[in-house]
PQR file of N, CA, C, O and H, with PARSE charges and radii, in Angstrom:
ATOM      1  N   UNK A   1      70.049 144.354  56.889 -0.4000 1.5000
ATOM      2  CA  UNK A   1      69.873 143.052  57.552 -0.0000 2.0000
ATOM      3  C   UNK A   1      70.168 141.981  56.941  0.5500 1.7000
ATOM      4  O   UNK A   1      69.080 142.096  56.377 -0.5500 1.4000
ATOM      5  N   UNK A   2      70.740 140.703  56.344 -0.4000 1.5000
ATOM      6  CA  UNK A   2      71.045 139.722  54.988 -0.0000 2.0000
ATOM      7  C   UNK A   2      69.701 138.633  56.175  0.5500 1.7000
ATOM      8  O   UNK A   2      69.013 138.548  57.192 -0.5500 1.4000
ATOM      9  H   UNK A   2      71.624 140.610  56.802  0.4000 1.0000
ATOM     10  N   UNK A   3      70.203 138.041  54.868 -0.4000 1.5000
ATOM     11  CA  UNK A   3      69.151 136.319  55.702 -0.0000 2.0000
ATOM     12  C   UNK A   3      69.900 136.188  56.004  0.5500 1.7000
ATOM     13  O   UNK A   3      70.949 136.810  56.171 -0.5500 1.4000
ATOM     14  H   UNK A   3      70.763 138.110  54.042  0.4000 1.0000
ATOM     15  N   UNK A   4      69.113 134.303  56.330 -0.4000 1.5000
ATOM     16  CA  UNK A   4      70.072 133.666  57.358 -0.0000 2.0000
ATOM     17  C   UNK A   4      70.455 133.343  56.026  0.5500 1.7000
ATOM     18  O   UNK A   4      70.092 133.466  54.856 -0.5500 1.4000
ATOM     19  H   UNK A   4      68.261 133.797  56.194  0.4000 1.0000
ATOM     20  N   UNK A   5      71.987 132.543  57.245 -0.4000 1.5000
ATOM     21  CA  UNK A   5      73.180 131.700  56.200 -0.0000 2.0000
ATOM     22  C   UNK A   5      72.662 130.523  56.343  0.5500 1.7000
ATOM     23  O   UNK A   5      73.076 129.882  57.308 -0.5500 1.4000
ATOM     24  H   UNK A   5      72.282 132.443  58.195  0.4000 1.0000
ATOM     25  N   UNK A   6      71.621 129.879  55.456 -0.4000 1.5000
ATOM     26  CA  UNK A   6      71.379 128.080  55.854 -0.0000 2.0000
ATOM     27  C   UNK A   6      71.166 127.393  54.859  0.5500 1.7000
ATOM     28  O   UNK A   6      71.784 127.917  53.933 -0.5500 1.4000
ATOM     29  H   UNK A   6      71.284 130.399  54.672  0.4000 1.0000
ATOM     30  N   UNK A   7      70.429 126.160  54.384 -0.4000 1.5000
ATOM     31  CA  UNK A   7      71.363 125.630  53.663 -0.0000 2.0000
ATOM     32  C   UNK A   7      69.817 125.652  53.229  0.5500 1.7000
ATOM     33  O   UNK A   7      69.104 125.647  54.233 -0.5500 1.4000
ATOM     34  H   UNK A   7      69.927 125.734  55.137  0.4000 1.0000
ATOM     35  N   UNK A   8      69.064 125.675  51.986 -0.4000 1.5000
ATOM     36  CA  UNK A   8      67.476 125.058  51.978 -0.0000 2.0000
ATOM     37  C   UNK A   8      66.607 124.353  52.451  0.5500 1.7000
ATOM     38  O   UNK A   8      65.469 124.755  52.694 -0.5500 1.4000
ATOM     39  H   UNK A   8      69.643 125.680  51.171  0.4000 1.0000
ATOM     40  N   UNK A   9      67.183 122.741  52.728 -0.4000 1.5000
ATOM     41  CA  UNK A   9      66.467 121.906  52.730 -0.0000 2.0000
ATOM     42  C   UNK A   9      66.628 122.505  54.870  0.5500 1.7000
ATOM     43  O   UNK A   9      65.718 122.185  55.635 -0.5500 1.4000
ATOM     44  H   UNK A   9      68.107 122.415  52.530  0.4000 1.0000
ATOM     45  N   UNK A  10      67.758 123.239  55.343 -0.4000 1.5000
ATOM     46  CA  UNK A  10      67.318 123.378  56.562 -0.0000 2.0000
ATOM     47  C   UNK A  10      66.952 124.555  56.597  0.5500 1.7000
ATOM     48  O   UNK A  10      67.222 125.008  57.709 -0.5500 1.4000
ATOM     49  H   UNK A  10      68.497 123.499  54.721  0.4000 1.0000
ATOM     50  N   UNK A  11      66.297 125.571  55.720 -0.4000 1.5000
ATOM     51  CA  UNK A  11      64.998 126.253  55.960 -0.0000 2.0000
ATOM     52  C   UNK A  11      64.094 125.181  55.543  0.5500 1.7000
ATOM     53  O   UNK A  11      63.396 125.190  56.557 -0.5500 1.4000
ATOM     54  H   UNK A  11      66.078 125.203  54.816  0.4000 1.0000
ATOM     55  N   UNK A  12      63.408 123.960  54.570 -0.4000 1.5000
ATOM     56  CA  UNK A  12      62.389 123.731  54.684 -0.0000 2.0000
ATOM     57  C   UNK A  12      62.084 123.239  56.085  0.5500 1.7000
ATOM     58  O   UNK A  12      61.187 123.798  56.717 -0.5500 1.4000
ATOM     59  H   UNK A  12      63.975 123.953  53.747  0.4000 1.0000
ATOM     60  N   UNK A  13      62.781 122.207  56.631 -0.4000 1.5000
ATOM     61  CA  UNK A  13      62.630 121.682  57.993 -0.0000 2.0000
ATOM     62  C   UNK A  13      62.410 122.753  59.359  0.5500 1.7000
ATOM     63  O   UNK A  13      61.805 122.423  60.379 -0.5500 1.4000
ATOM     64  H   UNK A  13      63.509 121.752  56.117  0.4000 1.0000
ATOM     65  N   UNK A  14      63.011 124.029  59.136 -0.4000 1.5000
ATOM     66  CA  UNK A  14      62.752 124.754  60.175 -0.0000 2.0000
ATOM     67  C   UNK A  14      61.498 125.736  59.803  0.5500 1.7000
ATOM     68  O   UNK A  14      61.219 126.538  60.695 -0.5500 1.4000
ATOM     69  H   UNK A  14      63.502 124.297  58.307  0.4000 1.0000
ATOM     70  N   UNK A  15      60.491 125.809  58.303 -0.4000 1.5000
ATOM     71  CA  UNK A  15      59.912 126.348  58.272 -0.0000 2.0000
ATOM     72  C   UNK A  15      58.157 125.271  58.442  0.5500 1.7000
ATOM     73  O   UNK A  15      57.000 125.603  58.699 -0.5500 1.4000
ATOM     74  H   UNK A  15      60.717 125.158  57.579  0.4000 1.0000
ATOM     75  N   UNK A  16      58.747 124.109  58.174 -0.4000 1.5000
ATOM     76  CA  UNK A  16      57.506 123.364  58.836 -0.0000 2.0000
ATOM     77  C   UNK A  16      57.579 123.045  60.238  0.5500 1.7000
ATOM     78  O   UNK A  16      56.499 123.021  60.830 -0.5500 1.4000
ATOM     79  H   UNK A  16      59.687 123.840  57.965  0.4000 1.0000
ATOM     80  N   UNK A  17      58.766 122.760  60.985 -0.4000 1.5000
ATOM     81  CA  UNK A  17      58.663 122.849  62.522 -0.0000 2.0000
ATOM     82  C   UNK A  17      57.873 123.860  63.328  0.5500 1.7000
ATOM     83  O   UNK A  17      57.076 123.629  64.237 -0.5500 1.4000
ATOM     84  H   UNK A  17      59.642 122.779  60.504  0.4000 1.0000
ATOM     85  N   UNK A  18      58.305 125.202  62.743 -0.4000 1.5000
ATOM     86  CA  UNK A  18      58.463 126.840  63.131 -0.0000 2.0000
ATOM     87  C   UNK A  18      56.475 126.781  62.494  0.5500 1.7000
ATOM     88  O   UNK A  18      55.562 127.601  62.400 -0.5500 1.4000
ATOM     89  H   UNK A  18      58.953 125.389  62.004  0.4000 1.0000
ATOM     90  N   UNK A  19      56.609 125.734  62.291 -0.4000 1.5000
ATOM     91  CA  UNK A  19      55.135 126.666  60.913 -0.0000 2.0000
ATOM     92  C   UNK A  19      54.875 128.465  60.832  0.5500 1.7000
ATOM     93  O   UNK A  19      54.001 129.247  61.207 -0.5500 1.4000
ATOM     94  H   UNK A  19      57.350 125.068  62.367  0.4000 1.0000
ATOM     95  N   UNK A  20      56.531 128.572  59.928 -0.4000 1.5000
ATOM     96  CA  UNK A  20      56.410 129.664  59.000 -0.0000 2.0000
ATOM     97  C   UNK A  20      56.664 129.950  58.579  0.5500 1.7000
ATOM     98  O   UNK A  20      57.864 129.676  58.579 -0.5500 1.4000
ATOM     99  H   UNK A  20      57.242 127.937  59.624  0.4000 1.0000
ATOM    100  N   UNK A  21      56.277 130.963  57.446 -0.4000 1.5000
ATOM    101  CA  UNK A  21      56.335 130.354  55.576 -0.0000 2.0000
ATOM    102  C   UNK A  21      57.828 131.009  55.746  0.5500 1.7000
ATOM    103  O   UNK A  21      58.078 132.033  56.382 -0.5500 1.4000
ATOM    104  H   UNK A  21      55.302 131.185  57.446  0.4000 1.0000
ATOM    105  N   UNK A  22      58.733 130.215  55.059 -0.4000 1.5000
ATOM    106  CA  UNK A  22      60.348 129.810  54.609 -0.0000 2.0000
ATOM    107  C   UNK A  22      60.687 131.805  54.588  0.5500 1.7000
ATOM    108  O   UNK A  22      61.384 132.435  55.384 -0.5500 1.4000
ATOM    109  H   UNK A  22      58.530 129.383  54.543  0.4000 1.0000
ATOM    110  N   UNK A  23      59.987 132.282  53.519 -0.4000 1.5000
ATOM    111  CA  UNK A  23      60.821 133.422  52.920 -0.0000 2.0000
ATOM    112  C   UNK A  23      60.633 134.622  55.061  0.5500 1.7000
ATOM    113  O   UNK A  23      61.482 135.356  55.566 -0.5500 1.4000
ATOM    114  H   UNK A  23      59.422 131.771  52.872  0.4000 1.0000
ATOM    115  N   UNK A  24      59.351 134.281  55.565 -0.4000 1.5000
ATOM    116  CA  UNK A  24      59.309 134.996  57.115 -0.0000 2.0000
ATOM    117  C   UNK A  24      60.796 134.499  57.605  0.5500 1.7000
ATOM    118  O   UNK A  24      61.570 135.331  58.079 -0.5500 1.4000
ATOM    119  H   UNK A  24      58.661 133.685  55.155  0.4000 1.0000
ATOM    120  N   UNK A  25      61.064 133.516  57.515 -0.4000 1.5000
ATOM    121  CA  UNK A  25      62.331 132.676  57.974 -0.0000 2.0000
ATOM    122  C   UNK A  25      63.415 132.991  58.588  0.5500 1.7000
ATOM    123  O   UNK A  25      64.027 133.197  59.636 -0.5500 1.4000
ATOM    124  H   UNK A  25      60.435 132.840  57.131  0.4000 1.0000
ATOM    125  N   UNK A  26      63.341 132.881  56.415 -0.4000 1.5000
ATOM    126  CA  UNK A  26      65.017 133.712  56.253 -0.0000 2.0000
ATOM    127  C   UNK A  26      65.292 134.813  56.654  0.5500 1.7000
ATOM    128  O   UNK A  26      66.471 135.015  56.946 -0.5500 1.4000
ATOM    129  H   UNK A  26      62.843 132.714  55.564  0.4000 1.0000
ATOM    130  N   UNK A  27      64.442 135.759  56.788 -0.4000 1.5000
ATOM    131  CA  UNK A  27      64.636 137.577  57.268 -0.0000 2.0000
ATOM    132  C   UNK A  27      64.122 137.352  58.669  0.5500 1.7000
ATOM    133  O   UNK A  27      63.831 138.365  59.305 -0.5500 1.4000
ATOM    134  H   UNK A  27      63.484 135.595  56.551  0.4000 1.0000
ATOM    135  N   UNK A  28      63.959 136.115  59.275 -0.4000 1.5000
ATOM    136  CA  UNK A  28      63.653 136.386  60.974 -0.0000 2.0000
ATOM    137  C   UNK A  28      65.316 136.760  61.200  0.5500 1.7000
ATOM    138  O   UNK A  28      66.391 136.453  60.684 -0.5500 1.4000
ATOM    139  H   UNK A  28      64.195 135.292  58.758  0.4000 1.0000
ATOM    140  N   UNK A  29      64.830 137.591  62.274 -0.4000 1.5000
ATOM    141  CA  UNK A  29      66.962 137.870  63.067 -0.0000 2.0000
ATOM    142  C   UNK A  29      67.081 136.733  64.239  0.5500 1.7000
ATOM    143  O   UNK A  29      66.285 136.488  65.146 -0.5500 1.4000
ATOM    144  H   UNK A  29      63.957 137.840  62.693  0.4000 1.0000
ATOM    145  N   UNK A  30      68.681 135.950  63.839 -0.4000 1.5000
ATOM    146  CA  UNK A  30      68.871 135.070  64.097 -0.0000 2.0000
ATOM    147  C   UNK A  30      68.330 134.675  65.415  0.5500 1.7000
ATOM    148  O   UNK A  30      68.090 133.492  65.657 -0.5500 1.4000
ATOM    149  H   UNK A  30      69.328 136.149  63.103  0.4000 1.0000
ATOM    150  N   UNK A  31      68.034 136.059  66.683 -0.4000 1.5000
ATOM    151  CA  UNK A  31      67.950 135.693  68.185 -0.0000 2.0000
ATOM    152  C   UNK A  31      66.482 135.083  68.400  0.5500 1.7000
ATOM    153  O   UNK A  31      66.158 134.129  69.107 -0.5500 1.4000
ATOM    154  H   UNK A  31      68.229 137.020  66.487  0.4000 1.0000
ATOM    155  N   UNK A  32      65.770 135.817  67.676 -0.4000 1.5000
ATOM    156  CA  UNK A  32      64.378 135.300  67.696 -0.0000 2.0000
ATOM    157  C   UNK A  32      64.504 134.107  66.764  0.5500 1.7000
ATOM    158  O   UNK A  32      63.414 133.567  66.579 -0.5500 1.4000
ATOM    159  H   UNK A  32      66.033 136.593  67.102  0.4000 1.0000
ATOM    160  N   UNK A  33      65.163 133.740  66.349 -0.4000 1.5000
ATOM    161  CA  UNK A  33      64.965 132.400  65.769 -0.0000 2.0000
ATOM    162  C   UNK A  33      65.620 130.812  66.735  0.5500 1.7000
ATOM    163  O   UNK A  33      65.305 129.626  66.827 -0.5500 1.4000
ATOM    164  H   UNK A  33      66.049 134.178  66.499  0.4000 1.0000
ATOM    165  N   UNK A  34      66.326 131.435  67.109 -0.4000 1.5000
ATOM    166  CA  UNK A  34      67.251 130.784  68.257 -0.0000 2.0000
ATOM    167  C   UNK A  34      66.284 130.748  69.225  0.5500 1.7000
ATOM    168  O   UNK A  34      66.028 129.671  69.765 -0.5500 1.4000
ATOM    169  H   UNK A  34      66.583 132.399  67.034  0.4000 1.0000
ATOM    170  N   UNK A  35      65.524 132.061  69.629 -0.4000 1.5000
ATOM    171  CA  UNK A  35      64.535 131.455  70.845 -0.0000 2.0000
ATOM    172  C   UNK A  35      63.430 130.444  70.699  0.5500 1.7000
ATOM    173  O   UNK A  35      63.060 129.640  71.555 -0.5500 1.4000
ATOM    174  H   UNK A  35      65.732 132.935  69.190  0.4000 1.0000
ATOM    175  N   UNK A  36      62.874 130.640  69.249 -0.4000 1.5000
ATOM    176  CA  UNK A  36      61.814 129.577  68.898 -0.0000 2.0000
ATOM    177  C   UNK A  36      62.211 128.190  69.129  0.5500 1.7000
ATOM    178  O   UNK A  36      61.678 127.256  69.730 -0.5500 1.4000
ATOM    179  H   UNK A  36      63.175 131.293  68.554  0.4000 1.0000
ATOM    180  N   UNK A  37      63.221 128.316  68.525 -0.4000 1.5000
ATOM    181  CA  UNK A  37      64.135 126.906  68.439 -0.0000 2.0000
ATOM    182  C   UNK A  37      64.239 126.448  69.903  0.5500 1.7000
ATOM    183  O   UNK A  37      63.949 125.271  70.118 -0.5500 1.4000
ATOM    184  H   UNK A  37      63.653 129.075  68.037  0.4000 1.0000
ATOM    185  N   UNK A  38      64.680 127.353  71.121 -0.4000 1.5000
ATOM    186  CA  UNK A  38      64.731 126.798  72.213 -0.0000 2.0000
ATOM    187  C   UNK A  38      62.986 126.295  72.306  0.5500 1.7000
ATOM    188  O   UNK A  38      62.873 125.111  71.988 -0.5500 1.4000
ATOM    189  H   UNK A  38      64.916 128.309  70.946  0.4000 1.0000
ATOM    190  N   UNK A  39      62.022 126.777  72.571 -0.4000 1.5000
ATOM    191  CA  UNK A  39      61.189 126.637  73.204 -0.0000 2.0000
ATOM    192  C   UNK A  39      59.753 126.076  72.295  0.5500 1.7000
ATOM    193  O   UNK A  39      58.559 126.201  72.567 -0.5500 1.4000
ATOM    194  H   UNK A  39      62.114 127.738  72.830  0.4000 1.0000
ATOM    195  N   UNK A  40      60.655 125.213  70.753 -0.4000 1.5000
ATOM    196  CA  UNK A  40      60.707 124.519  70.471 -0.0000 2.0000
ATOM    197  C   UNK A  40      61.278 122.641  70.762  0.5500 1.7000
ATOM    198  O   UNK A  40      60.732 121.680  70.219 -0.5500 1.4000
ATOM    199  H   UNK A  40      61.625 125.111  70.532  0.4000 1.0000
ATOM    200  N   UNK A  41      62.215 122.572  71.528 -0.4000 1.5000
ATOM    201  CA  UNK A  41      62.888 121.905  72.630 -0.0000 2.0000
ATOM    202  C   UNK A  41      62.848 121.434  73.334  0.5500 1.7000
ATOM    203  O   UNK A  41      63.238 120.341  73.746 -0.5500 1.4000
ATOM    204  H   UNK A  41      62.659 123.352  71.969  0.4000 1.0000
ATOM    205  N   UNK A  42      61.813 123.010  73.940 -0.4000 1.5000
ATOM    206  CA  UNK A  42      61.492 122.855  75.255 -0.0000 2.0000
ATOM    207  C   UNK A  42      60.324 121.314  76.141  0.5500 1.7000
ATOM    208  O   UNK A  42      60.525 120.443  76.987 -0.5500 1.4000
ATOM    209  H   UNK A  42      61.496 123.897  73.606  0.4000 1.0000
ATOM    210  N   UNK A  43      59.287 121.717  75.371 -0.4000 1.5000
ATOM    211  CA  UNK A  43      58.075 120.664  75.703 -0.0000 2.0000
ATOM    212  C   UNK A  43      58.745 119.024  75.187  0.5500 1.7000
ATOM    213  O   UNK A  43      58.197 117.961  75.478 -0.5500 1.4000
ATOM    214  H   UNK A  43      59.123 122.425  74.683  0.4000 1.0000
ATOM    215  N   UNK A  44      60.016 119.146  74.381 -0.4000 1.5000
ATOM    216  CA  UNK A  44      60.907 117.777  74.360 -0.0000 2.0000
ATOM    217  C   UNK A  44      61.056 116.859  75.027  0.5500 1.7000
ATOM    218  O   UNK A  44      60.655 115.696  75.057 -0.5500 1.4000
ATOM    219  H   UNK A  44      60.461 120.010  74.144  0.4000 1.0000
ATOM    220  N   UNK A  45      62.007 117.803  75.872 -0.4000 1.5000
ATOM    221  CA  UNK A  45      62.963 117.242  76.925 -0.0000 2.0000
ATOM    222  C   UNK A  45      61.228 117.287  78.292  0.5500 1.7000
ATOM    223  O   UNK A  45      61.424 116.644  79.324 -0.5500 1.4000
ATOM    224  H   UNK A  45      62.332 118.749  75.847  0.4000 1.0000
ATOM    225  N   UNK A  46      60.455 117.670  78.229 -0.4000 1.5000
ATOM    226  CA  UNK A  46      59.676 117.718  79.246 -0.0000 2.0000
ATOM    227  C   UNK A  46      58.628 116.324  79.349  0.5500 1.7000
ATOM    228  O   UNK A  46      58.093 115.953  80.394 -0.5500 1.4000
ATOM    229  H   UNK A  46      60.295 118.192  77.392  0.4000 1.0000
ATOM    230  N   UNK A  47      58.471 115.623  77.935 -0.4000 1.5000
ATOM    231  CA  UNK A  47      58.148 114.539  77.123 -0.0000 2.0000
ATOM    232  C   UNK A  47      58.552 113.270  77.735  0.5500 1.7000
ATOM    233  O   UNK A  47      57.952 112.233  78.019 -0.5500 1.4000
ATOM    234  H   UNK A  47      58.906 115.924  77.086  0.4000 1.0000
ATOM    235  N   UNK A  48      59.599 113.626  77.833 -0.4000 1.5000
ATOM    236  CA  UNK A  48      60.473 112.298  78.162 -0.0000 2.0000
ATOM    237  C   UNK A  48      60.174 111.885  79.367  0.5500 1.7000
ATOM    238  O   UNK A  48      60.222 112.607  80.363 -0.5500 1.4000
ATOM    239  H   UNK A  48      60.087 114.468  77.602  0.4000 1.0000
ATOM    240  N   UNK A  49      59.612 109.846  79.351 -0.4000 1.5000
ATOM    241  CA  UNK A  49      60.054 109.549  80.612 -0.0000 2.0000
ATOM    242  C   UNK A  49      61.414 109.836  81.532  0.5500 1.7000
ATOM    243  O   UNK A  49      62.259 110.286  80.758 -0.5500 1.4000
ATOM    244  H   UNK A  49      59.573 109.259  78.542  0.4000 1.0000
ATOM    245  N   UNK A  50      61.715 109.789  82.283 -0.4000 1.5000
ATOM    246  CA  UNK A  50      62.671 110.033  83.685 -0.0000 2.0000
ATOM    247  C   UNK A  50      62.669 108.573  83.864  0.5500 1.7000
ATOM    248  O   UNK A  50      61.698 107.867  83.592 -0.5500 1.4000
ATOM    249  H   UNK A  50      61.028 109.423  82.912  0.4000 1.0000
ATOM    250  N   UNK A  51      63.957 108.080  84.403 -0.4000 1.5000
ATOM    251  CA  UNK A  51      64.813 106.368  83.799 -0.0000 2.0000
ATOM    252  C   UNK A  51      64.261 106.167  85.895  0.5500 1.7000
ATOM    253  O   UNK A  51      64.637 106.632  86.971 -0.5500 1.4000
ATOM    254  H   UNK A  51      64.746 108.654  84.624  0.4000 1.0000
ATOM    255  N   UNK A  52      63.426 105.396  85.492 -0.4000 1.5000
ATOM    256  CA  UNK A  52      63.182 104.413  87.525 -0.0000 2.0000
ATOM    257  C   UNK A  52      64.402 104.389  87.953  0.5500 1.7000
ATOM    258  O   UNK A  52      65.233 104.035  87.116 -0.5500 1.4000
ATOM    259  H   UNK A  52      63.120 105.019  84.618  0.4000 1.0000
ATOM    260  N   UNK A  53      64.850 104.701  89.186 -0.4000 1.5000
ATOM    261  CA  UNK A  53      66.503 104.087  89.682 -0.0000 2.0000
ATOM    262  C   UNK A  53      65.678 102.611  90.019  0.5500 1.7000
ATOM    263  O   UNK A  53      64.538 102.220  90.271 -0.5500 1.4000
ATOM    264  H   UNK A  53      64.175 104.988  89.866  0.4000 1.0000
ATOM    265  N   UNK A  54      67.178 102.034  89.826 -0.4000 1.5000
ATOM    266  CA  UNK A  54      66.981 100.376  89.964 -0.0000 2.0000
ATOM    267  C   UNK A  54      66.709 100.082  91.022  0.5500 1.7000
ATOM    268  O   UNK A  54      65.986  99.108  91.231 -0.5500 1.4000
ATOM    269  H   UNK A  54      68.104 102.352  89.621  0.4000 1.0000
ATOM    270  N   UNK A  55      67.297 100.967  92.179 -0.4000 1.5000
ATOM    271  CA  UNK A  55      66.439 100.426  93.663 -0.0000 2.0000
ATOM    272  C   UNK A  55      64.890 100.322  94.312  0.5500 1.7000
ATOM    273  O   UNK A  55      64.328  99.712  95.221 -0.5500 1.4000
ATOM    274  H   UNK A  55      67.885 101.758  92.009  0.4000 1.0000
ATOM    275  N   UNK A  56      64.445 101.625  92.927 -0.4000 1.5000
ATOM    276  CA  UNK A  56      62.655 101.666  93.350 -0.0000 2.0000
ATOM    277  C   UNK A  56      62.539 100.360  93.465  0.5500 1.7000
ATOM    278  O   UNK A  56      62.817  99.800  94.525 -0.5500 1.4000
ATOM    279  H   UNK A  56      64.901 102.121  92.188  0.4000 1.0000
ATOM    280  N   UNK A  57      62.132  99.733  92.444 -0.4000 1.5000
ATOM    281  CA  UNK A  57      60.991  98.794  92.567 -0.0000 2.0000
ATOM    282  C   UNK A  57      61.770  97.196  93.699  0.5500 1.7000
ATOM    283  O   UNK A  57      61.090  96.215  94.000 -0.5500 1.4000
ATOM    284  H   UNK A  57      61.906 100.189  91.583  0.4000 1.0000
ATOM    285  N   UNK A  58      63.297  97.391  94.110 -0.4000 1.5000
ATOM    286  CA  UNK A  58      63.315  96.092  94.276 -0.0000 2.0000
ATOM    287  C   UNK A  58      63.129  96.032  95.820  0.5500 1.7000
ATOM    288  O   UNK A  58      63.245  97.074  96.466 -0.5500 1.4000
ATOM    289  H   UNK A  58      63.849  98.188  93.865  0.4000 1.0000
ATOM    290  N   UNK A  59      62.922  95.167  96.273 -0.4000 1.5000
ATOM    291  CA  UNK A  59      62.889  94.602  97.907 -0.0000 2.0000
ATOM    292  C   UNK A  59      63.595  94.453  98.678  0.5500 1.7000
ATOM    293  O   UNK A  59      64.667  93.982  98.296 -0.5500 1.4000
ATOM    294  H   UNK A  59      62.828  94.321  95.749  0.4000 1.0000
ATOM    295  N   UNK A  60      63.486  94.673  99.816 -0.4000 1.5000
ATOM    296  CA  UNK A  60      64.716  94.366 100.803 -0.0000 2.0000
ATOM    297  C   UNK A  60      64.101  92.521 100.791  0.5500 1.7000
ATOM    298  O   UNK A  60      62.965  92.087 100.605 -0.5500 1.4000
ATOM    299  H   UNK A  60      62.616  95.055 100.126  0.4000 1.0000
ATOM    300  N   UNK A  61      65.224  91.892 101.033 -0.4000 1.5000
ATOM    301  CA  UNK A  61      64.448  90.334 100.977 -0.0000 2.0000
ATOM    302  C   UNK A  61      64.556  90.195 102.860  0.5500 1.7000
ATOM    303  O   UNK A  61      65.105  89.094 102.889 -0.5500 1.4000
ATOM    304  H   UNK A  61      66.148  92.245 101.184  0.4000 1.0000
ATOM    305  N   UNK A  62      64.450  90.446 103.823 -0.4000 1.5000
ATOM    306  CA  UNK A  62      64.633  91.010 104.613 -0.0000 2.0000
ATOM    307  C   UNK A  62      62.661  90.489 105.595  0.5500 1.7000
ATOM    308  O   UNK A  62      62.371  90.968 106.691 -0.5500 1.4000
ATOM    309  H   UNK A  62      64.003  91.341 103.800  0.4000 1.0000
TER
END
């Protein structure tokens, strides 16, 4: 297995985000890295507030 083909800057950022040593990251199988990135991105999508409907807060003047 060959190391991932990513730049040093990308490796450092991924290492910090995933909490794994750079050496381990560089030899991590690509499908495992993609799975970890998906898990990392998943909480971000759930924590964002859902937009409210413009009609939900308006009252009917009748």
